[in-house]
C-alpha positions in Angstrom: 28.8 -40.4 -16.5 26.2 -38.2 -14.5 23.7 -36.5 -16.3 24.9 -32.5 -16.8 21.7 -31.2 -15.4 22.0 -33.3 -12.0 25.7 -32.1 -11.9 25.0 -28.5 -12.3 21.9 -28.9 -9.8 24.1 -30.5 -7.3 26.9 -27.8 -7.7 24.2 -25.0 -7.3 23.1 -26.6 -4.0 26.6 -27.0 -2.8 27.3 -23.3 -3.8 24.4 -22.2 -1.9 25.3 -24.2 1.2 28.9 -23.0 1.0 27.8 -19.1 0.6 25.6 -19.8 3.9 28.4 -21.5 5.7 30.8 -18.8 4.8 28.7 -15.8 4.9 28.9 -15.0 1.3 26.5 -13.2 -0.9 25.2 -15.0 -3.9 24.2 -11.5 -5.3 27.9 -10.4 -5.3 29.9 -11.6 -8.2 33.3 -11.7 -6.2 31.6 -13.7 -3.6 30.2 -16.0 -6.6 34.0 -16.0 -7.7 35.3 -17.1 -4.3 32.6 -19.9 -4.1 33.5 -21.2 -7.9 37.3 -21.1 -6.8 36.5 -23.7 -4.2 33.9 -25.7 -5.9 35.0 -25.5 -9.4 38.6 -25.3 -9.2 38.9 -26.4 -12.9 36.9 -23.2 -13.8 34.3 -25.2 -15.9 31.4 -22.8 -15.2 31.0 -19.4 -16.6 30.8 -17.0 -13.8 28.0 -14.7 -15.1 25.7 -17.7 -16.0 26.5 -19.4 -12.6 25.8 -16.2 -10.6 22.3 -15.9 -12.4 21.6 -19.5 -11.4 22.3 -18.8 -7.9 20.6 -15.8 -7.6 17.4 -17.3 -8.9 17.7 -20.2 -7.0 18.5 -18.1 -3.7 15.1 -16.2 -4.6 13.1 -19.5 -5.1 14.5 -21.1 -2.0 13.4 -18.0 -0.1 10.0 -18.0 -1.5 9.6 -21.5 -0.5 10.8 -21.0 3.1 8.4 -18.3 3.4 5.4 -20.4 2.1 6.2 -23.2 4.3 6.6 -21.0 7.2 3.1 -19.6 6.7 1.8 -23.5 6.5 3.1 -24.2 9.8 0.6 -25.4 12.5 0.8 -23.7 15.9 1.0 -26.8 18.3 0.9 -26.6 22.0 4.2 -26.5 23.9 
């Protein structure tokens, strides 16, 4: 049996990817419900808790992306 933390982390990553692929907003509860309808058809996840996790993860990923962008070295073409 997989570690529940690993399972939740994988679900969050899958949800962020699904949201990106289908142009859904993880800050919109209705969109989060659409994501969970696909990725959690048994409805094991609490939508409010999952929405907060998605928002936090999305903000963190955005911060990391900006950090990585600023660290890029300009290489000659």
